[in-house]
N, C-alpha and C positions, 0 to 999 in steps of 0.2 A: 666464754660469756661475753656478749656484746651489749654495752649499756644502751638504754633506750635513747639517750640523748647525750651528746658530748658537750652541750652548752654549759659553760660555767665550770666544768670539771668537777672533781671531788672536793667537798668541803665548802660548797656554796649552794644555798645560804647556810650560815652557821649560827647556832644558838648556844651560848655559853652560860652556865649557871654556877654561882658560888656553891650552892648546895641544892641537890636534887635527890629524889628518891632513887631513880634508876635512869641512866641515859638511854638504855634500851627501851624502857617503857615509854619514855617521851618520844623517841624516834618511831616506835610502832604507832603511837597515836597520830603523829604527823603523817606517816605513810597512809594510814586509813583516811586521813583528811585530804589526801591528794598532793602532799609535798613532792617536789621534783627529785629526780635522780641526783645524787650527790649531796643531799641535805645532811648536815653534820650537827650532832649534839655532843657537847663536851661539858665537863663539870670539874670543879676543884675538889668536890667531896660528894659522896653518895650516902644517903641514909639507908637505902635498901638495895644497894648494888648486889648483883647476883651472878653466879657462874652457872655452869651446866647442872642439871638435875636439882635446881632450886637452891643450890648452895649460896651462902652469903659471901660477897666479895668485900674483904676488909682492906681499907686504905686510909691512912691518916690524911687529914686535909692538906691539899697542896703538894702531896708527895708522889702522885702517880698520874700517868696519862690515862684518862677515863673518857672514852669516846664511843659513839655509836653512829654508824654511817648508813644512810638509806641508799640501796642499790635497786634500780629498776632495769629491766631488759626488754627489748622488743621481740626477740626471737624466743623459741621454746626454752623453757627453764633448763639451766645446766644440771648436770648430775648433782644431787643433793650433797654428796660428800666432798665435792671439789671446792666449794667456796671456803669452807674452813681450812682446807689445805692451802689454798691460794693465800688466804689471810695470814696463815702461819709463816709461809715463806717470805711474804712481804714484811712481816713484823721482824723476822730475823734479820733481813737485809737492812731495815731501818735502824735496828739497835746496833748492829755492827760489831757485836761481841761474839765470843765463841758459843753461840746459841745452838741448841738442838731442838727438835720437835718431838714431843711425846704424844702420839696419837691418842685421842682425836683432836685435842684443842689446847694443849699446854706448850708454852715455850719454856725450856728448861736449861739450866747449866749443869754439867756433869761434875760432880765432886771427885776428888782423888780416889775415894773408896768405891767409885762406881755408882753411887746413889745420885738421884736427880733432884735438883732444887728448882721450884717453880718461880719463874721470873715474870711471866705474862700469861694471860688467859684469853681465850676467844669464845664468843657466844654468838651463834647465828640463829636468828629467828625470823619468821616471815610467813608468807603465803605464796609458795611457788606457783600455785594455780593462777594467782593473780599477777605473777611475774614481778614480785618484789621481795626483798629480804633486808633485814637490818643486821649489820655486822658490828658487833660490839667487841672492843679490844681494851684490855686493861694491862698496863705495864708498870711495874714497880721501879720508878725512876729514881726517886730520892727517899725511898722508904728506909727508915731505921728499923732493922729487924726486931730490936728490943721493944719497939713501940707496938708491935703486932700482938694479937691475942696469943697466949702461951701455946695453944695447940697448933699454931701456924709457924712458930719460929723455927722449928726443926726442919720444915719442908719448904720454906720460902727462900727466895733470893732477891737481891736488889742490885740495880746498876751502880748504886753508891754515888750518884750525881746530885746536883742541886736542883731546887724547885725551878730555877730559871732554865733548866734544860728540857722541861716538859714541852714547851711550844716548839722548839726546834725539832724535837723527836716527832711530834705530830706532823709537822710539815714534811719531814722525810718519809714518814709512813704513808701519807697520802700520795706522794710521788711514787713510792714503791707499789702501792696498790694500783695506781694508774697503769704502770708498766705491766703488772701481772695480769690485769683484766684483759689486756690485749694479746696475751701470750697463748699460743696453742696448748692444748691439754698435755700433749706428750712432753713438751719442755717443762711444764709445771711439775709433772710427776717425777721427772728425772731430778729436778732441783730439790723437790721435797725429799726424795730418797737420799740425797746427799747429806741431809740434816736429820735423818731418821734416828731417834735416840733409842728405839726399841729393837731394831732389826738384829737378829741373832741372839736376843736375850730371852731368857725364860720369863714368861708372864703368866698371870692368873686373872681370871675374870669371873663374873657372877655365877652362882649356883643355878642349876636347872631343877625343875620339879622332880625329874627322874634321878638325878645324882645326889641332890641334897648337900652338895659341897662345891666349893670353888673348883673351876676347871683350870688346867694348866697346859701350856704348850710353848712353842718357840716362835716368836714374831718373825715374819718373812716379808715385811714391807706391805704395800697397799696395791690394790688392783686399780683398774682404769676408772672406777667410780668412787674411789676413796675408801673402800672397805679394807679393814686390816686382815691380812692373810696370816693364819696361824698353822704351823705344822704340829699335828697332834702326836702324842707319845705313842699311841697305838698304830700310827701310820695314817696317811692321808692328810687332808687339810680341811679347814673350815674358814669362813670369812665372818668377821664381826662388823655389823653395820653401825652400831652405836654402843654406848655404854662405857663404864669405867674399866680400865685395865690397870694392873699393878705389877711391879716387878715381883717375881717369885723370890723365895729365899735365896736361890742361886741364880740371881738375875743378871750376872755379868755376861757380856757378849761372849758368844762362842769363839774359840780360837780359830 
């Protein structure tokens, strides 16, 4: 992916809000109004932050990195699946912890029992036909897990840092995104694969009208367009373009 303009780099201009409904919503509105490549929207708190499939993104005020970045490109649109992968690798690099990536959009930490706890999420929205996208990233920087809604405490993770660490993390993430946007796809896919949290694990995904039940298989990495490759129990493979996947009951990596 080659940005339409390198002028100003990523993060300029920047709009920061103490409270906003959704940084992605504001960035989308700015994109439709002609805002330039690199425009950044950040917030200390969101009242209607969201993740994929319309889920609510919960983050106590001042505890998280909440950002949405407008990207424009002059050439043909990149493969739709690669921008979330690029953002995931850059986010892992910026955090600097033992982070892994759970396809398609979660940054996770692996617990001793093999379960995965969500540390960050990525949401990409836009109009590829108009050559722009909004990249939203949320990272639990200083979140106290006990302050989260009860249904999230068992599946969430936090860096355990202080509120003053949000801005330095943002700066590092923008630098990592700059580097990754200039990287050839082959290198990106190799680096993504090195952090793949699902490869070799049993996973399940949504039911089909014919089966009426969740389907299961073994994750085998991603293809050149960012689709998840799954080895099926009955033989053969299939690729998943989008949607939620979960660890199956026997979700530990294969030996």
